[in-house]
C-alpha positions in Angstrom: -25.7 10.9 14.8 -22.6 12.1 13.0 -22.1 12.1 9.3 -18.8 11.6 7.6 -18.3 12.5 3.9 -15.3 11.2 2.0 -14.4 12.9 -1.3 -11.6 11.9 -3.6 -10.1 14.9 -5.5 -11.1 15.5 -9.1 -9.0 14.2 -12.0 -5.5 15.5 -11.8 -3.2 16.4 -14.8 -1.2 13.2 -14.2 -4.4 11.1 -13.8 -5.2 12.3 -17.3 -1.7 11.4 -18.5 -1.9 8.0 -16.8 1.1 8.7 -14.6 1.8 7.6 -11.0 1.4 10.7 -9.0 1.8 9.9 -5.3 3.2 12.9 -3.4 4.1 14.9 -6.5 2.0 18.1 -6.1 0.3 18.3 -9.5 -2.9 20.3 -10.1 -6.4 19.4 -11.3 -7.1 18.9 -14.9 -9.9 20.9 -16.5 -12.1 17.8 -16.1 -11.0 17.6 -12.5 -12.1 21.1 -11.8 -15.5 20.4 -13.3 -15.7 17.2 -11.1 -14.9 19.2 -8.0 -17.5 21.9 -8.9 -20.1 19.2 -9.6 -19.6 17.8 -6.1 -20.8 21.1 -4.7 -24.6 20.7 -5.3 -24.3 17.2 -3.9 -23.0 18.7 -0.6 -25.3 21.6 -0.4 -28.0 20.1 1.8 -25.5 18.7 4.4 -24.3 20.4 7.5 -20.5 20.3 7.4 -18.8 21.3 10.7 -15.2 20.4 9.9 -13.0 19.9 6.8 -9.9 17.8 6.7 -7.6 17.6 3.6 -4.2 16.5 2.6 -1.5 19.1 1.9 -1.5 18.4 -1.8 -3.1 21.0 -4.1 -5.3 18.6 -6.0 -7.2 17.8 -2.7 -7.2 21.4 -1.4 -8.5 22.8 -4.7 -11.1 20.1 -4.9 -12.3 21.1 -1.4 -12.3 24.8 -2.3 -14.2 24.4 -5.6 -16.7 22.0 -4.1 -17.5 24.0 -1.1 -17.7 27.2 -3.1 -20.2 25.5 -5.5 -22.1 24.3 -2.4 -22.4 27.9 -1.0 -20.4 26.9 2.1 -17.5 29.0 3.5 -15.6 29.5 6.7 -15.6 25.8 7.7 -12.9 25.1 10.2 -10.1 23.3 8.3 -7.2 21.1 9.1 -4.6 19.9 6.5 -2.1 17.1 7.1 0.4 15.1 5.1 -0.9 12.1 6.9 -3.9 12.2 4.5 -1.6 12.5 1.4 -1.8 9.9 -1.4 0.3 6.8 -1.1 3.9 7.5 -2.0 4.8 5.6 -5.2 8.5 5.9 -4.8 10.5 5.3 -7.9 7.3 5.0 -10.0 6.2 8.6 -9.4 6.0 10.5 -12.7 6.2 7.3 -14.8 3.5 6.3 -17.2 1.6 3.1 -16.1 1.6 1.7 -19.6 5.3 2.1 -19.9 5.8 0.3 -16.5 3.6 -2.5 -17.8 5.7 -2.9 -20.9 8.9 -2.9 -18.9 7.9 -5.1 -15.9 4.8 -6.9 -17.1 1.1 -6.5 -16.3 1.3 -8.8 -13.3 4.0 -6.8 -11.6 2.2 -3.5 -12.4 -0.9 -4.9 -10.7 1.0 -6.0 -7.6 2.5 -2.5 -7.3 -0.8 -0.8 -7.9 -3.3 -3.0 -6.0 -1.6 -5.2 -3.5 -2.1 -4.5 0.2 1.4 -4.9 1.5 3.9 -4.9 -1.4 5.3 -1.4 -1.9 6.8 -0.2 -5.2 10.6 0.5 -5.1 11.3 3.1 -2.4 7.6 3.8 -1.9 4.6 2.9 0.3 2.2 0.0 0.2 -1.5 0.5 1.1 -0.6 -1.0 4.5 2.1 1.7 4.9 -0.4 4.4 3.9 -2.9 3.0 6.4 -0.2 3.0 9.2 0.1 6.8 8.9 -3.5 7.7 8.0 -5.5 5.7 10.5 -3.7 7.0 13.7 -4.4 10.5 12.4 -8.0 9.7 11.7 -8.5 8.2 15.2 -6.7 11.0 17.0 -7.9 14.0 15.1 -11.1 13.2 13.2 -12.9 10.7 15.4 -13.1 13.1 18.4 -15.1 15.5 16.2 -17.4 12.7 15.1 -17.9 11.6 18.8 -19.0 15.2 19.5 -21.8 14.6 17.0 -20.1 16.9 14.4 -20.2 16.3 10.7 -16.9 15.9 8.9 -15.8 16.2 5.3 -12.5 14.6 4.3 -11.1 15.5 0.9 -8.1 13.4 0.0 -6.8 10.7 -2.3 -7.7 7.2 -3.7 -5.4 5.3 -1.3 -5.6 7.4 1.8 -9.4 7.2 1.5 -9.2 3.5 0.8 -7.4 3.1 4.1 -10.1 5.0 5.9 -12.8 2.9 4.1 -11.0 -0.2 5.2 -11.1 1.0 8.8 -14.7 2.2 8.7 -16.1 -0.9 6.9 -13.9 -3.4 8.7 -12.6 -4.8 5.4 -9.9 -7.5 5.0 -6.8 -6.9 2.9 -8.4 -9.0 0.2 -11.6 -7.0 0.2 -10.0 -3.6 0.0 -8.2 -4.6 -3.2 -11.6 -4.6 -5.0 -12.5 -1.1 -3.7 -12.2 1.7 -6.2 -13.1 5.2 -5.1 -14.4 7.5 -7.9 -13.0 11.0 -8.4 -15.3 13.8 -7.4 -18.2 11.8 -6.0 -18.9 12.2 -2.3 -19.5 9.1 -0.2 -21.8 9.6 2.8 -21.2 7.5 5.9 -23.8 7.7 8.7 -22.4 6.6 12.1 -23.9 5.8 15.4 -22.7 7.5 18.7 -20.0 4.8 19.0 -18.9 5.5 15.4 -20.2 2.1 14.2 -21.3 2.2 10.6 -25.1 2.5 10.0 -25.2 3.2 6.3 -23.0 4.2 3.3 -24.1 5.6 0.0 -22.6 7.7 -2.8 -24.3 10.9 -3.5 -24.3 10.5 -7.2 -24.1 7.7 -9.8 -20.6 6.9 -11.2 -19.1 4.5 -13.8 -16.3 2.1 -13.2 -14.3 4.2 -15.7 -13.3 6.3 -12.7 
């Protein structure tokens, strides 16, 4: 039975600065590098046949650091912008506290957490899912159907869209899902890719 591991990149420089990042290609913070390295030992005992990442450096570096720390190299890898973070449009680069002061907490929450309301000139989670899930079905599911184990290293919202698909969540349910940085989530699937079990490979706090 195939295993799918989802890993959100470690803290980025703009996560640290509380900015909307989206498609801006910022790097990991020092804490993010440590989170990525800490994921390595958690992955060490798992066979990983394929790696998929976004094309953003914070995801690619997280994968590199985690797999190096796990003692794994030479894994066939595919990178795609389809797995990129949700595009935050006009909010990219802006501080979330400043947005709250300007537009109010309620509007900030709608832009951050609603399923189908995009920020100005950006993507909603629904939009992110519309590009991410076809890629997942066409490129990643065939590997899983072959019984191969897959690691996906990507972003909070691209991974939330995959989680919504895997766990058959409603738009209301996915709003409550928060994916921690640097903590691998293991999904065990049956031969038809139905979910058997899910667990995080380490404890984490809601502070993530």
